[in-house]
N, C-alpha and C positions, 0 to 999 in steps of 0.2 A: 389364553386359549392355546392349548396346544394342539401343533401340527403331527401327523401322523402319515409318514408313507407306505402305502400298503400296497403288494401284488397283487393283482386283481385273483379273486376267488369267493368262493361264498360268504365268507366270512365280510370282506370288504364290500361286496356291491350288497348285502342286506346293511350294509352301516351307511353305503353310501346313498342308498333308497331310501332308507330313515332320517337324514339329514335332508335329502330334497325336499319331503313330506314335511319335516319341518320348516320349510321356507329356508335354505341356508344353501350354500352353495359348496361346489367340489368338485377338485379339477379331477381328467380324464384326458388319456393319450387317444389322439388319431393321429395318421398317416401324416399329417405334416406339421402342426405343433401341438402342443398340450391347450386342451380350454379347459374353461372356470364356468362350468354348467350351472343350472339351476331351474326351475319350473319356470317353462313360460307363459303358463296358465295365472301364474301370480301375481299378483303387481309387485307384493313387497320382496317375494324373493330376488326378479328382478333389478328391483331398485336396490337389493343387495348387491349385488354384481357389481354395477356402477359407482358404489360405495368403495367396495373393496378395492378396485382396481383404482379409483380416481378419473372415472371415465366420463369423456364429456356428457354431457346427456342427451347431446345431440347428434348422437355417432349411434347407427341403429347397431341391432346383433342379430345373429344368425341360428335358428332354429336348427336342431340335431335331430335325429330319428332312426330307428333303424332300417333295414332295408324293407319289412314287410308290413312296415308303420301305413295306416291307413293314410293317405298324402289329403286325399278330398275332405280328410274333415279338417283341413288347415288352409285348403288354396281353392279357388275356382279359376274357372276361364282357362284350363290346362290345356293348351296349344297341343296340335300334333307332332309339332317339330321337337316342342319340349319334350315328349314321351321317346322320341328319337334319340334326344341327348341324353336321358335316363339311361335307354336301352345299351347306349354305347360307352357311357360314361362311370356309371352309378352301380355300385358304391364304389366313390371316388372322390378326389380333390378336385369337387363341381360344384358351387353354389347354386343354385336356381332360384331367382327372383319371379314370384308370383302375383299376382292379385289374391289378399288375403279375406279370409272368411270371417277373421276375426275374432277366432276362437282362443286364442293367446292374448296375453292384456296389451295392450297399446302402446308400451313403455318399449315393446320389444322393437316395433319398429321407428319408434320416436313418432309416432300419429299417423304418420305414412299409410298409405291405402295397400300396400303391398308386405311382401313377407317372404326373407329371403331364409330357405330349407336347402340342407347340405345332408348328405347319408355318407359318412364316413367308412370306407373299409377297411379300418385296424380293427384287428380280430376281436381285441380287447376291448374297443370303443361298442364294435355291435354288441358285446356280452353286456358292457353296460348298460347301453340303450333299450336293448332289448328287456333285462331284469327291471327297469325303471319304468318303462312301456309309458313314457312321457314325454312330449315334446321338450328339447330340451334347449334353452338360450344359452349360448356360450361364445364369448370373444375367447382369446389368446391368456392362459392364466399367467399374467405377469402384471407388472404396474405401467400402468397407463401411460405410452409413448418409450417404455424399453423395450430392448430387445424380447421378442417372441422365444418361449422357451421350448428346447427340443426334447427335455431328458426331464424327468423328477425331481433331480437336484436343481435343474435348471427355476421350476416353480418353490420351493422351498425357498429358494433364496430371495425372490421376490415375498412369496405371502406366508411366510412362517409366521404363525401369532395371529394372519388373518383370516385363514381356513382350519377348518380341524381335519381335513382327508385330503389327499392325494391318491389316486390310483395309478400303480405304476406299472405301464406297458411296454419301457425298454424307451430308446432314442427312436425318435420319430423318423421315419424313412425319404420324407417328400420334403421337409425342409423348411418350405415359404408357403405361405396360408394358401386355400384354395382360389381358383379362378370364381367371380363370382361374374354370373353372368342375367341378366334381364330377359327375360322370356314373356312378357306382357305385350309387347310390339308384334308387328307381322315377323319381323324375323330377329336371331338374339343378338343384343347386343353388350360386350364385354366392361361389365363395371370395376372389376377391377381384378386386372391381370394375374396368374397364377400357373400351376403346373400342368391343368386344359387350355393349350394356346388358344387364340383365335382361330388358325387355321386349324386346328383340330375340329373346332367346331363347324368351321366352315365344310370341312371336307364332308360330314354328317348331313348336315343340310340346307348346304347349297351356300347358304350367305351368312356373314359374320362381321358385324362394326366395332370397331373399342368406340367407348363412350368418353366423350371429351367434356367436364363439367364447365358449367359457365358460373363465371363470377356472380356471388352472392346466391345461389342454388344450394337447395337443401342438400344434405348429405341423403345420399340416396343406396351407398351401400360401405361398410368398414374399411378402413383404407382410404377413403377420396379424399379425407381430411386430414390436416395437424400434421406435425413431425411425429412420424412411427420406428420402432425397431431401435430406435437410438440406444448406443454403448454409452457408458457414464463418461467413458473420455471424450476427449476431443477429437472430431474428424473432419477430413479433407476430401471430398471427392474430384477426379480428373476423369476427365473423357479419353477414350482411347487413340485418340488425337492430343491429349497431351501431356506425351510420356516425357518431355526433356522438361514439360513443369512440373512433373512429379518428381524427376530425381533430383531439379535442384532442392526443394523445398523438402525433401530428404535429408541432403546432406546441409542445408541450413541449419535442419533440426536439429541434427546428430550435432551440429556444431554447438549448439546452442546448451548443449547437454539434455536433451528431452529423450525419454523413451519412444522410438518412434519406429512403428513395423507398419508393414505393407500388407494390403487385403490385397489380391490380383490373382489370374487364373495362369496355369502354365506358361500363354502365350508371350507377356511379360516380364516373368519371375527375375529372368537370366538381369535384369537390367540394377537388380538390389543385392544386395550381402544376404546371402540362404539363412542365416540364423536371424533374420528382420521381417521373413515372407509368414504369414497367414494364408496358406496354399490354398484358394478355392476348386482346384483340380482342372481336370481338361475339357470334358463335357460338360453340356446345358445342366442334365438332369445331378454331374454332380457338383456343379456351383452352389444348386439350387440347394441340394443335402447339407452341404459344409457351410452355407452362409454365417445360420445364426449361430450357430456351433463355435464358428472362428470369430466371430462378433464378440462372442460369450468370454473366450479363452483371451480376445486382447484385451478387452478393458480392465482382465486382471494384471496385465504385462504392462500396458502400454500407459504414456501420457496422451500420444496422440496416434489416431490408426490415419492414415492416409491410404484411399480406395482408391484403384483404379475400375472402371467401367471395361468389362468384357466388349469386344470389335462386336463381335454379333450379336445383333439387339429384339429379332425377330424370334417367333415359336416362345418358348420357358425362359430362353433370356427375357423375353420381355416383363418377365416375374423377379425376376435376380436383379434386373436394375432399376425397377419400380422399387424393390425395399430397398435397394443402395441408395437411392436418392432420397427416400425417403428417411434412411438412419440416418443421412450426414445432410438435413437439411437444417435450414434455419428454424428456430422456434418461432410455430406460428399457434 
């Protein structure tokens, strides 16, 4: 199979829709990461996503729609506070989990009675979703557990020969996946942290909790289980209070002849040689935007990446730390 990267225009959108109608998958940009999309109403098309990615079958997907799509056709029991969140944050990097009308195939939600729905703000994504005018089930457009893609080239590196079309919308500005928030209860509960923080949600609706998964419980959102976002080289994560250990590990690995690089923010980068730094930046939005790009860069030049957690833990930084922890986790 030949994989084409095409700018988003009438020709590429017509091809994308044709592929979707045939049950195939198409990669497309969002403001967070690139997605691998297929018609959420077709079981064979959704199964194709899982096959292409090598994705575990118990890891649910998010349905993407354009901003004027009829949400009531997909979900029910729409709580008043959910509308407030849509008005405040959508289109944007927030996924809301509703009770499902079961108008998409059950494989999307892995048999759960809920459905995760997202309205991306990326102009190219909106154009694609409006042209297709169907609910598009889409995880990140990469091989399962590898670093999420923030450019068309990243998608190509993982999925060349596996899909026919990558819609090129430039580099993603947000950098980490959307926040996933359950809106089926009396108040919102964040299932996966991201660019819309729990604090931001609480400011709009008065209360928001962060979900703590229980042992043996079924996965309710992407990103809650398994190793994710991982580079192909070795990694080790250090807390912000483990700087002495990070410096010691760096020295030992260098003496062993390893190509070792340090992924960290401005606050600690002076502890290491400047030519060995993968610099996340200063602010939480910079760190989110740079994280996956630097992991992609690092895996090409490093035998080992030592990552140092930022000292700030709340807000958007909670999402950055979540992705760092998953990227550096032991295999599950």
